[in-house]
N, CA, C and O atoms as a printed pandas DataFrame, in Angstrom:
     atom_number atom_name residue_name chain_id  residue_number  x_coord  y_coord  z_coord
0              1         N          UNK        A               1    0.960   -1.272    0.109
1              2        CA          UNK        A               1   -0.139    0.082    0.000
2              3         C          UNK        A               1    0.879    1.342    0.011
3              4         O          UNK        A               1    1.765    1.502    0.850
4              5         N          UNK        A               2    0.620    2.124   -0.969
5              6        CA          UNK        A               2    1.534    3.411   -1.026
6              7         C          UNK        A               2    0.976    4.364    0.189
7              8         O          UNK        A               2   -0.166    4.385    0.649
8              9         N          UNK        A               3    2.199    5.203    0.601
9             10        CA          UNK        A               3    2.004    6.007    1.644
10            11         C          UNK        A               3    1.605    7.431    1.193
11            12         O          UNK        A               3    2.297    7.930    0.306
12            13         N          UNK        A               4    0.603    8.126    1.680
13            14        CA          UNK        A               4    0.519    9.389    0.978
14            15         C          UNK        A               4    1.063   10.338    2.197
15            16         O          UNK        A               4    0.667   10.230    3.357
16            17         N          UNK        A               5    2.172   11.417    1.681
17            18        CA          UNK        A               5    2.780   12.219    2.306
18            19         C          UNK        A               5    2.083   13.567    2.151
19            20         O          UNK        A               5    1.494   13.872    1.114
20            21         N          UNK        A               6    2.168   14.368    3.224
21            22        CA          UNK        A               6    1.620   15.768    3.213
22            23         C          UNK        A               6    2.226   16.553    1.796
23            24         O          UNK        A               6    3.373   16.480    1.355
24            25         N          UNK        A               7    1.156   17.263    1.284
25            26        CA          UNK        A               7    2.051   18.186    0.312
26            27         C          UNK        A               7    2.302   19.591    0.708
27            28         O          UNK        A               7    2.695   20.452   -0.078
28            29         N          UNK        A               8    2.096   19.749    1.764
29            30        CA          UNK        A               8    2.085   21.267    2.234
30            31         C          UNK        A               8    2.726   21.071    3.647
31            32         O          UNK        A               8    2.271   20.241    4.434
32            33         N          UNK        A               9    3.988   22.005    3.993
33            34        CA          UNK        A               9    4.253   21.967    5.322
34            35         C          UNK        A               9    4.201   23.442    5.981
35            36         O          UNK        A               9    4.715   24.419    5.437
36            37         N          UNK        A              10    3.575   23.483    7.114
37            38        CA          UNK        A              10    3.562   24.866    7.819
38            39         C          UNK        A              10    4.704   24.906    8.952
39            40         O          UNK        A              10    4.932   24.022    9.778
40            41         N          UNK        A              11    5.311   26.029    8.813
41            42        CA          UNK        A              11    6.137   26.234    9.994
42            43         C          UNK        A              11    6.049   27.562   10.838
43            44         O          UNK        A              11    5.993   28.694   10.358
44            45         N          UNK        A              12    6.047   27.289   11.954
45            46        CA          UNK        A              12    5.983   28.547   12.909
46            47         C          UNK        A              12    7.169   29.028   13.061
47            48         O          UNK        A              12    8.042   28.262   13.470
48            49         N          UNK        A              13    7.509   30.466   12.757
49            50        CA          UNK        A              13    8.944   31.124   12.827
50            51         C          UNK        A              13    8.701   32.248   13.622
51            52         O          UNK        A              13    7.668   32.915   13.563
52            53         N          UNK        A              14    9.811   32.498   14.493
53            54        CA          UNK        A              14    9.830   33.654   15.232
54            55         C          UNK        A              14   10.060   34.832   14.458
55            56         O          UNK        A              14   10.413   34.751   13.281
56            57         N          UNK        A              15    9.852   36.111   15.143
57            58        CA          UNK        A              15   10.063   37.473   14.290
58            59         C          UNK        A              15   11.371   37.528   13.760
59            60         O          UNK        A              15   11.512   37.796   12.567
60            61         N          UNK        A              16   12.436   37.291   14.548
61            62        CA          UNK        A              16   13.866   37.497   13.602
62            63         C          UNK        A              16   14.042   36.758   12.478
63            64         O          UNK        A              16   14.534   37.133   11.414
64            65         N          UNK        A              17   13.554   35.531   12.808
65            66        CA          UNK        A              17   13.801   34.382   11.501
66            67         C          UNK        A              17   12.908   34.956   10.362
67            68         O          UNK        A              17   13.306   34.922    9.197
68            69         N          UNK        A              18   11.710   35.478   10.696
69            70        CA          UNK        A              18   10.778   35.682    9.805
70            71         C          UNK        A              18   11.527   37.097    8.936
71            72         O          UNK        A              18   11.692   37.208    7.722
72            73         N          UNK        A              19   11.876   38.045    9.990
73            74        CA          UNK        A              19   12.402   39.329    9.416
74            75         C          UNK        A              19   13.752   38.922    8.410
75            76         O          UNK        A              19   13.943   39.472    7.326
76            77         N          UNK        A              20   14.578   37.933    8.940
77            78        CA          UNK        A              20   15.740   37.577    8.043
78            79         C          UNK        A              20   15.486   36.869    6.763
79            80         O          UNK        A              20   16.188   37.142    5.790
80            81         N          UNK        A              21   14.501   35.945    6.678
81            82        CA          UNK        A              21   13.831   35.293    5.367
82            83         C          UNK        A              21   13.411   36.345    4.537
83            84         O          UNK        A              21   13.806   36.387    3.372
84            85         N          UNK        A              22   12.542   37.332    5.065
85            86        CA          UNK        A              22   11.990   38.272    4.063
86            87         C          UNK        A              22   13.047   39.290    3.799
87            88         O          UNK        A              22   12.883   39.891    2.737
88            89         N          UNK        A              23   13.947   39.586    4.404
89            90        CA          UNK        A              23   15.098   40.528    3.868
90            91         C          UNK        A              23   15.925   39.566    2.781
91            92         O          UNK        A              23   16.256   40.070    1.708
92            93         N          UNK        A              24   16.182   38.474    3.010
93            94        CA          UNK        A              24   17.014   37.722    2.136
94            95         C          UNK        A              24   16.193   37.420    0.773
95            96         O          UNK        A              24   16.740   37.365   -0.329
96            97         N          UNK        A              25   14.784   37.229    0.996
97            98        CA          UNK        A              25   14.063   36.982   -0.377
98            99         C          UNK        A              25   13.944   38.029   -0.966
99           100         O          UNK        A              25   14.088   37.984   -2.188
100          101         N          UNK        A              26   13.655   39.275   -0.353
101          102        CA          UNK        A              26   13.632   40.574   -0.991
102          103         C          UNK        A              26   15.058   40.923   -1.876
103          104         O          UNK        A              26   15.118   41.467   -2.978
104          105         N          UNK        A              27   16.142   40.449   -1.059
105          106        CA          UNK        A              27   17.402   40.664   -1.750
106          107         C          UNK        A              27   17.622   39.861   -2.797
107          108         O          UNK        A              27   18.332   40.359   -3.671
108          109         N          UNK        A              28   17.223   38.740   -2.987
109          110        CA          UNK        A              28   17.325   37.744   -4.160
110          111         C          UNK        A              28   16.181   38.084   -5.000
111          112         O          UNK        A              28   16.063   37.483   -6.067
112          113         N          UNK        A              29   15.235   39.058   -4.630
113          114        CA          UNK        A              29   14.111   39.281   -5.768
114          115         C          UNK        A              29   13.225   38.158   -5.859
115          116         O          UNK        A              29   12.631   37.940   -6.914
116          117         N          UNK        A              30   13.088   37.470   -4.915
117          118        CA          UNK        A              30   12.219   36.257   -4.802
118          119         C          UNK        A              30   10.901   36.551   -3.746
119          120         O          UNK        A              30   10.817   37.340   -2.805
120          121         N          UNK        A              31    9.949   35.621   -4.282
121          122        CA          UNK        A              31    8.727   35.499   -3.448
122          123         C          UNK        A              31    9.302   34.802   -1.953
123          124         O          UNK        A              31   10.188   33.948   -1.970
124          125         N          UNK        A              32    8.726   35.245   -0.789
125          126        CA          UNK        A              32    9.399   34.595    0.296
126          127         C          UNK        A              32    9.099   33.095    0.265
127          128         O          UNK        A              32   10.014   32.348    0.609
128          129         N          UNK        A              33    8.160   32.668   -0.031
129          130        CA          UNK        A              33    7.591   31.259   -0.042
130          131         C          UNK        A              33    8.666   30.485   -1.050
131          132         O          UNK        A              33    9.328   29.558   -0.583
132          133         N          UNK        A              34    8.799   30.810   -2.188
133          134        CA          UNK        A              34    9.691   30.182   -3.095
134          135         C          UNK        A              34   11.189   30.130   -2.580
135          136         O          UNK        A              34   11.893   29.127   -2.695
136          137         N          UNK        A              35   11.646   31.452   -1.934
137          138        CA          UNK        A              35   12.794   31.509   -1.340
138          139         C          UNK        A              35   13.116   30.484   -0.300
139          140         O          UNK        A              35   14.058   29.713   -0.486
140          141         N          UNK        A              36   12.383   30.429    0.794
141          142        CA          UNK        A              36   12.047   29.319    1.752
142          143         C          UNK        A              36   12.385   28.030    1.459
143          144         O          UNK        A              36   13.257   27.325    1.966
144          145         N          UNK        A              37   11.401   27.732    0.360
145          146        CA          UNK        A              37   11.255   26.304   -0.124
146          147         C          UNK        A              37   12.707   26.034   -0.773
147          148         O          UNK        A              37   13.223   24.966   -0.442
148          149         N          UNK        A              38   13.408   26.832   -1.623
149          150        CA          UNK        A              38   14.572   26.549   -2.100
150          151         C          UNK        A              38   15.568   26.333   -1.105
151          152         O          UNK        A              38   16.299   25.352   -1.242
152          153         N          UNK        A              39   15.720   27.102   -0.105
153          154        CA          UNK        A              39   16.564   26.972    0.949
154          155         C          UNK        A              39   16.504   25.767    1.801
155          156         O          UNK        A              39   17.492   25.247    2.321
156          157         N          UNK        A              40   15.228   25.334    1.918
157          158        CA          UNK        A              40   14.980   24.183    2.739
158          159         C          UNK        A              40   15.332   22.930    2.003
159          160         O          UNK        A              40   15.734   21.896    2.536
160          161         N          UNK        A              41   15.123   23.142    0.601
161          162        CA          UNK        A              41   15.507   21.747   -0.339
162          163         C          UNK        A              41   17.062   21.673   -0.225
163          164         O          UNK        A              41   17.591   20.596    0.050
164          165         N          UNK        A              42   17.798   22.792   -0.432
165          166        CA          UNK        A              42   19.136   22.910   -0.284
166          167         C          UNK        A              42   19.956   22.492    0.971
167          168         O          UNK        A              42   21.078   21.986    0.967
168          169         N          UNK        A              43   19.240   22.776    1.966
169          170        CA          UNK        A              43   19.447   22.427    3.429
170          171         C          UNK        A              43   19.607   20.730    3.614
171          172         O          UNK        A              43   20.410   20.217    4.394
172          173         N          UNK        A              44   18.749   20.036    2.803
173          174        CA          UNK        A              44   18.613   18.452    3.039
174          175         C          UNK        A              44   19.176   17.859    1.902
175          176         O          UNK        A              44   18.914   16.666    1.745
176          177         N          UNK        A              45   19.898   18.416    1.061
177          178        CA          UNK        A              45   20.528   17.965    0.180
178          179         C          UNK        A              45   20.028   17.700   -1.336
179          180         O          UNK        A              45   20.636   17.145   -2.251
180          181         N          UNK        A              46   18.702   18.281   -1.320
181          182        CA          UNK        A              46   18.191   18.150   -2.923
182          183         C          UNK        A              46   18.217   19.196   -3.606
183          184         O          UNK        A              46   18.278   20.279   -3.023
184          185         N          UNK        A              47   18.179   19.132   -4.905
185          186        CA          UNK        A              47   18.248   20.253   -5.756
186          187         C          UNK        A              47   17.390   21.459   -5.368
187          188         O          UNK        A              47   16.340   21.217   -4.773
188          189         N          UNK        A              48   17.724   22.776   -5.644
189          190        CA          UNK        A              48   17.145   23.817   -5.249
190          191         C          UNK        A              48   15.342   23.895   -6.016
191          192         O          UNK        A              48   14.272   24.190   -5.485
192          193         N          UNK        A              49   15.636   23.538   -7.254
193          194        CA          UNK        A              49   14.580   23.328   -8.153
194          195         C          UNK        A              49   14.072   21.932   -8.240
195          196         O          UNK        A              49   14.848   20.987   -8.388
196          197         N          UNK        A              50   12.778   21.784   -8.151
197          198        CA          UNK        A              50   11.917   20.605   -8.061
198          199         C          UNK        A              50   10.785   20.592   -8.822
199          200         O          UNK        A              50   10.016   21.535   -8.635
200          201         N          UNK        A              51   10.415   19.597   -9.804
201          202        CA          UNK        A              51    9.256   19.694  -10.664
202          203         C          UNK        A              51    8.131   19.821   -9.746
203          204         O          UNK        A              51    8.173   19.223   -8.671
204          205         N          UNK        A              52    7.086   20.573  -10.078
205          206        CA          UNK        A              52    5.963   20.788   -9.059
206          207         C          UNK        A              52    4.836   19.782   -9.971
207          208         O          UNK        A              52    4.739   19.703  -11.196
208          209         N          UNK        A              53    4.083   19.100   -8.968
209          210        CA          UNK        A              53    3.007   18.424   -9.514
210          211         C          UNK        A              53    1.727   19.262   -9.421
211          212         O          UNK        A              53    1.426   19.789   -8.350
212          213         N          UNK        A              54    1.012   19.390  -10.448
213          214        CA          UNK        A              54   -0.204   20.101  -10.337
214          215         C          UNK        A              54   -1.361   19.706   -9.413
215          216         O          UNK        A              54   -1.469   18.505   -9.164
216          217         N          UNK        A              55   -2.135   20.457   -8.938
217          218        CA          UNK        A              55   -3.065   19.938   -8.116
218          219         C          UNK        A              55   -4.001   19.080   -8.712
219          220         O          UNK        A              55   -4.448   18.131   -8.068
220          221         N          UNK        A              56   -4.391   19.329  -10.007
221          222        CA          UNK        A              56   -5.171   18.268  -10.760
222          223         C          UNK        A              56   -4.610   16.927  -10.949
223          224         O          UNK        A              56   -5.300   16.015  -11.405
224          225         N          UNK        A              57   -3.519   16.790  -10.653
225          226        CA          UNK        A              57   -2.880   15.157  -10.632
226          227         C          UNK        A              57   -2.981   14.668   -9.449
227          228         O          UNK        A              57   -2.841   13.451   -9.324
228          229         N          UNK        A              58   -3.269   15.550   -8.207
229          230        CA          UNK        A              58   -3.112   14.913   -6.836
230          231         C          UNK        A              58   -4.404   13.827   -6.790
231          232         O          UNK        A              58   -5.417   13.891   -7.487
232          233         N          UNK        A              59   -4.095   12.862   -5.818
233          234        CA          UNK        A              59   -5.108   11.629   -5.484
234          235         C          UNK        A              59   -6.350   12.453   -5.163
235          236         O          UNK        A              59   -7.430   12.148   -5.668
236          237         N          UNK        A              60   -6.222   13.516   -4.313
237          238        CA          UNK        A              60   -7.597   14.067   -3.616
238          239         C          UNK        A              60   -8.487   14.611   -4.749
239          240         O          UNK        A              60   -9.705   14.456   -4.670
240          241         N          UNK        A              61   -7.827   15.356   -5.992
241          242        CA          UNK        A              61   -8.622   15.906   -6.830
242          243         C          UNK        A              61   -9.522   14.608   -7.655
243          244         O          UNK        A              61  -10.683   14.691   -8.055
244          245         N          UNK        A              62   -8.676   13.516   -7.754
245          246        CA          UNK        A              62   -9.385   12.406   -8.659
246          247         C          UNK        A              62  -10.864   12.110   -7.804
247          248         O          UNK        A              62  -11.866   11.707   -8.395
248          249         N          UNK        A              63  -10.833   12.356   -6.440
249          250        CA          UNK        A              63  -12.116   12.119   -5.444
250          251         C          UNK        A              63  -13.123   13.116   -5.547
251          252         O          UNK        A              63  -14.256   12.790   -5.196
252          253         N          UNK        A              64  -12.908   14.377   -6.001
253          254        CA          UNK        A              64  -13.726   15.367   -6.138
254          255         C          UNK        A              64  -14.799   15.139   -6.991
255          256         O          UNK        A              64  -15.932   15.556   -6.747
256          257         N          UNK        A              65  -14.520   14.537   -7.921
257          258        CA          UNK        A              65  -15.728   14.621   -9.130
258          259         C          UNK        A              65  -16.544   13.163   -8.781
259          260         O          UNK        A              65  -17.602   12.932   -9.365
260          261         N          UNK        A              66  -16.037   12.281   -7.882
261          262        CA          UNK        A              66  -16.778   11.303   -7.603
262          263         C          UNK        A              66  -18.121   11.649   -6.749
263          264         O          UNK        A              66  -18.144   12.526   -5.885
264          265         N          UNK        A              67  -19.183   10.881   -7.092
265          266        CA          UNK        A              67  -20.510   11.197   -6.565
266          267         C          UNK        A              67  -20.665    9.939   -5.496
267          268         O          UNK        A              67  -21.685    9.828   -4.816
């Protein structure tokens, strides 16, 4: 049986970390979410860019049309 992993991760950050992330993202000219995602991927040894799977291909979207 396949394991379904969450597609979103929510992190609670303190004000100094949020300020640092916001400044670094602004300096890089990126959206803070994209910037943080890239840095997290790099931190765990993954390439900074990953192919995104569109929402319409997720298992949950397959059930939306089912009656």
